[in-house]
ROPA-46656 format. One record per residue (C-alpha): x, y, z; residue number from 0; residue in one letter. Coordinates in nm, 4 decimals, m for minus. Layout:
<rs>
          x          y          z   resi   resn
          X          Y          Z    NUM      a
...
</rs>
This chain:
<rs>
          x          y          z   resi   resn
     3.6523     1.9567    m3.9262      0      m
     3.8376     1.6094    m3.8415      1      d
     3.5982     1.3253    m3.8860      2      t
     3.8539     1.1276    m3.6393      3      t
     3.7838     1.3272    m3.3382      4      t
     3.4808     1.3870    m3.1031      5      s
     3.4055     1.5847    m2.8037      6      l
     3.1684     1.3700    m2.6077      7      a
     3.0220     1.2272    m2.2702      8      y
     3.1039     0.8604    m2.1935      9      i
     2.8084     0.7361    m1.9880     10      p
     2.9264     0.4372    m1.7365     11      v
     2.6477     0.1774    m1.7047     12      f
     2.6242    m0.1466    m1.4974     13      e
     2.7627    m0.4577    m1.6748     14      d
     2.4240    m0.6044    m1.7566     15      a
     2.3426    m0.2755    m1.9495     16      v
     2.6604    m0.2455    m2.0908     17      v
     2.6257    m0.6028    m2.2212     18      a
     2.2640    m0.5396    m2.3502     19      g
     2.3636    m0.2170    m2.5116     20      i
     2.6911    m0.3664    m2.6961     21      n
     2.4876    m0.6858    m2.8342     22      d
     2.2323    m0.4265    m2.9886     23      i
     2.4830    m0.2154    m3.1345     24      r
     2.6905    m0.5362    m3.2517     25      s
     2.3909    m0.6252    m3.4484     26      q
     2.2372    m0.3014    m3.5977     27      h
     2.5024    m0.0277    m3.5395     28      d
     2.7332     0.0154    m3.8255     29      k
     2.9838     0.2096    m3.6051     30      a
     2.9885    m0.0120    m3.3046     31      h
     3.3541    m0.1546    m3.3651     32      r
     3.4608     0.2297    m3.3594     33      r
     3.2532     0.3692    m3.0993     34      w
     3.1933     0.2744    m2.7105     35      m
     2.8379     0.3804    m2.6101     36      p
     2.8605     0.7862    m2.5898     37      h
     2.6714     1.0995    m2.6272     38      v
     2.8478     1.3101    m2.8922     39      n
     2.8453     1.7101    m2.8302     40      f
     3.0272     1.7590    m3.1473     41      i
     3.1192     1.5353    m3.4343     42      f
     3.3102     1.5977    m3.6428     43      p
     3.5452     1.7726    m3.4123     44      y
     3.9100     1.9615    m3.4483     45      v
     4.2463     1.7965    m3.5239     46      s
     4.4607     1.6669    m3.2541     47      l
     4.7077     1.9420    m3.2187     48      d
     4.4160     2.1698    m3.1096     49      r
     4.2898     1.9537    m2.8095     50      f
     4.5103     2.1059    m2.5586     51      d
     4.4098     2.4554    m2.6239     52      d
     4.0378     2.3380    m2.6563     53      h
     4.0943     2.1827    m2.2937     54      a
     4.2291     2.4618    m2.1399     55      q
     3.9648     2.7056    m2.2858     56      r
     3.6765     2.4656    m2.1751     57      l
     3.8391     2.3997    m1.8131     58      a
     3.8185     2.7980    m1.7720     59      e
     3.4718     2.8220    m1.8862     60      t
     3.3698     2.5556    m1.6504     61      v
     3.5469     2.7265    m1.3883     62      s
     3.3355     3.0610    m1.4032     63      k
     2.9842     2.8805    m1.4298     64      i
     2.7504     2.6801    m1.2189     65      s
     2.7793     2.3152    m1.2928     66      l
     2.6665     2.0193    m1.0544     67      s
     2.8955     1.7346    m1.0077     68      n
     2.6684     1.4660    m0.8846     69      d
     2.3914     1.4498    m1.1506     70      i
     2.3874     1.0798    m1.3109     71      c
     2.2319     1.0701    m1.6748     72      l
     1.9250     0.8825    m1.7057     73      k
     1.7743     0.7385    m2.0236     74      f
     1.3995     0.6670    m2.0285     75      d
     1.3271     0.5001    m2.3565     76      g
     1.3997     0.4309    m2.7111     77      i
     1.3816     0.7508    m2.9587     78      g
     1.4687     0.7809    m3.3361     79      f
     1.5706     1.0388    m3.6087     80      f
     1.4644     0.9874    m3.9805     81      r
     1.7295     1.0403    m4.2389     82      q
     1.7301     1.0026    m4.6229     83      k
     1.7673     0.6634    m4.6454     84      t
     1.6322     0.5229    m4.3320     85      g
     1.6101     0.5474    m3.9119     86      y
     1.8775     0.5922    m3.6404     87      t
     1.7306     0.4464    m3.3350     88      f
     1.8737     0.5824    m2.9666     89      h
     1.8444     0.5666    m2.5933     90      l
     1.7018     0.9146    m2.4985     91      k
     1.7783     1.0901    m2.1847     92      p
     1.4927     1.1719    m1.9600     93      d
     1.3604     1.5362    m1.9280     94      y
     1.6178     1.6469    m1.6583     95      d
     1.9191     1.4798    m1.8257     96      s
     1.8243     1.6360    m2.1333     97      e
     1.8034     1.9615    m1.9867     98      r
     2.1499     1.9217    m1.8130     99      y
     2.3358     1.7718    m2.1474    100      l
     2.1961     2.0976    m2.3262    101      s
     2.3442     2.3476    m2.0412    102      k
     2.6887     2.2064    m2.0992    103      i
     2.6478     2.2160    m2.4623    104      y
     2.5138     2.5704    m2.4741    105      n
     2.6918     2.7145    m2.1809    106      d
     3.0212     2.5257    m2.1991    107      v
     3.0856     2.4132    m2.5427    108      i
     2.9345     2.6667    m2.7675    109      l
     2.9923     2.9526    m2.5471    110      s
     3.3889     2.8663    m2.5829    111      t
     3.4247     2.7093    m2.9156    112      l
     3.1346     2.8217    m3.1518    113      s
     3.3544     3.0032    m3.4035    114      s
     3.5740     2.7291    m3.4346    115      e
     3.3502     2.4113    m3.4579    116      v
     3.0939     2.3130    m3.6966    117      q
     2.7618     2.3462    m3.5070    118      v
     2.4288     2.2134    m3.6533    119      r
     2.1603     2.4234    m3.7098    120      k
     1.8585     2.3719    m3.4373    121      g
     1.8444     2.2769    m3.1037    122      p
     2.0806     2.0130    m2.9491    123      f
     1.9393     1.6600    m2.9209    124      h
     2.1486     1.4364    m2.6974    125      p
     2.1205     1.0775    m2.7335    126      h
     2.3241     0.7219    m2.7414    127      l
     2.3067     0.5569    m3.0899    128      t
     2.1879     0.2297    m3.0841    129      l
     2.0870     0.0800    m3.4290    130      a
     2.0303     0.1813    m3.7884    131      q
     1.7587     0.0516    m4.0264    132      c
     1.6096     0.1205    m4.3777    133      s
     1.2669     0.2748    m4.3977    134      i
     1.0909    m0.0597    m4.4724    135      k
     1.2317    m0.1850    m4.1639    136      d
     1.1230     0.0733    m3.9209    137      f
     0.8354    m0.1040    m3.7589    138      d
     1.0290    m0.4258    m3.6869    139      t
     1.3092    m0.2371    m3.5628    140      m
     1.1300    m0.0195    m3.3257    141      k
     0.9165    m0.3288    m3.1929    142      a
     1.2216    m0.5126    m3.1349    143      r
     1.4205    m0.2128    m2.9641    144      l
     1.1107    m0.1450    m2.7266    145      d
     1.0975    m0.4896    m2.6277    146      s
     1.4788    m0.4957    m2.5499    147      w
     1.4274    m0.2074    m2.3507    148      f
     1.1277    m0.2930    m2.1451    149      a
     1.3005    m0.6389    m2.1073    150      s
     1.6032    m0.4522    m1.9236    151      l
     1.3742    m0.2207    m1.7242    152      t
     1.0722    m0.4484    m1.6240    153      s
     1.2362    m0.6118    m1.3377    154      a
     1.3517    m0.3085    m1.1845    155      e
     1.1277    m0.0181    m1.2277    156      c
     1.0133     0.1801    m0.9500    157      d
     0.6698     0.3663    m0.9043    158      s
     0.8107     0.7036    m0.9232    159      e
     0.9927     0.6680    m1.2664    160      s
     0.9321     0.5329    m1.6009    161      a
     1.2989     0.4479    m1.6338    162      s
     1.4641     0.1985    m1.4684    163      s
     1.7711     0.2280    m1.2236    164      p
     1.9612     0.0309    m1.4587    165      r
     1.9674     0.2842    m1.7416    166      f
     2.1077     0.5518    m1.5028    167      v
     2.4878     0.6001    m1.5603    168      s
     2.6779     0.4846    m1.2458    169      t
     2.9164     0.7757    m1.2486    170      q
     2.8031     1.1409    m1.2304    171      p
     2.7988     1.3656    m1.5638    172      l
     3.0801     1.5924    m1.4519    173      n
     3.3418     1.5623    m1.7446    174      s
     3.3416     1.6002    m2.1275    175      i
     3.5929     1.3826    m2.3267    176      v
     3.8128     1.4554    m2.6332    177      m
     3.8165     1.1229    m2.8537    178      l
     4.0434     1.0434    m3.1140    179      r
     4.0539     0.7214    m3.3556    180      r
     4.3791     0.6409    m3.5386    181      s
     4.5532     0.3149    m3.6735    182      p
     4.7547     0.2926    m3.3448    183      d
     4.4194     0.2187    m3.1751    184      t
     4.2855     0.0059    m3.4828    185      c
     4.0532     0.2667    m3.5587    186      d
     3.8699     0.2617    m3.2126    187      v
     3.7779     0.5828    m3.0598    188      m
     3.9770     0.6363    m2.7496    189      t
     4.0027     0.9272    m2.4813    190      a
     4.2942     1.1732    m2.5207    191      v
     4.1733     1.4981    m2.3146    192      k
     3.9090     1.5019    m2.0232    193      v
     3.7593     1.8184    m1.8867    194      v
     3.6314     1.7435    m1.5611    195      s
     3.4282     1.9811    m1.2938    196      w
</rs>
């Protein structure tokens, strides 16, 4: 597996949300310079010379199943994962968005590539990373991120949903992207191939 490549979804948000996400990540996410805001399906992924083959096979799989091309990803709060030395915090998709991302992961990606990629055991938990912190700083970081999320959503929350329209991707989730970093891109992850439906 290649730690310079990834298979991901890149959500597009309104400018104020992107600025807010990038501000938080620049302070608390050690990988913020390398990665744009993203949801990884598979990382590490495969070497660049296998991208064309994978893109073709993923496109063939997509053509055989029913995927919507008008679902916009929504995030409804802050989540976190416990790790050996600390915590990783993230934006978590709402129920419908998580189900759709899981459908893409299981019905498209795993059904096509499971024998060739490294897959973590257990269910897929899609997320958009915001920050890392030590165990002792958990309460402080959680309070800060909860407050940050509330500040961006409070002015626009409607009565039907816990998530603000601001935390909805402005473009439908109708593609997956193969990313690669290299010295040519100053080690920043950039899109090389896109599979759309």
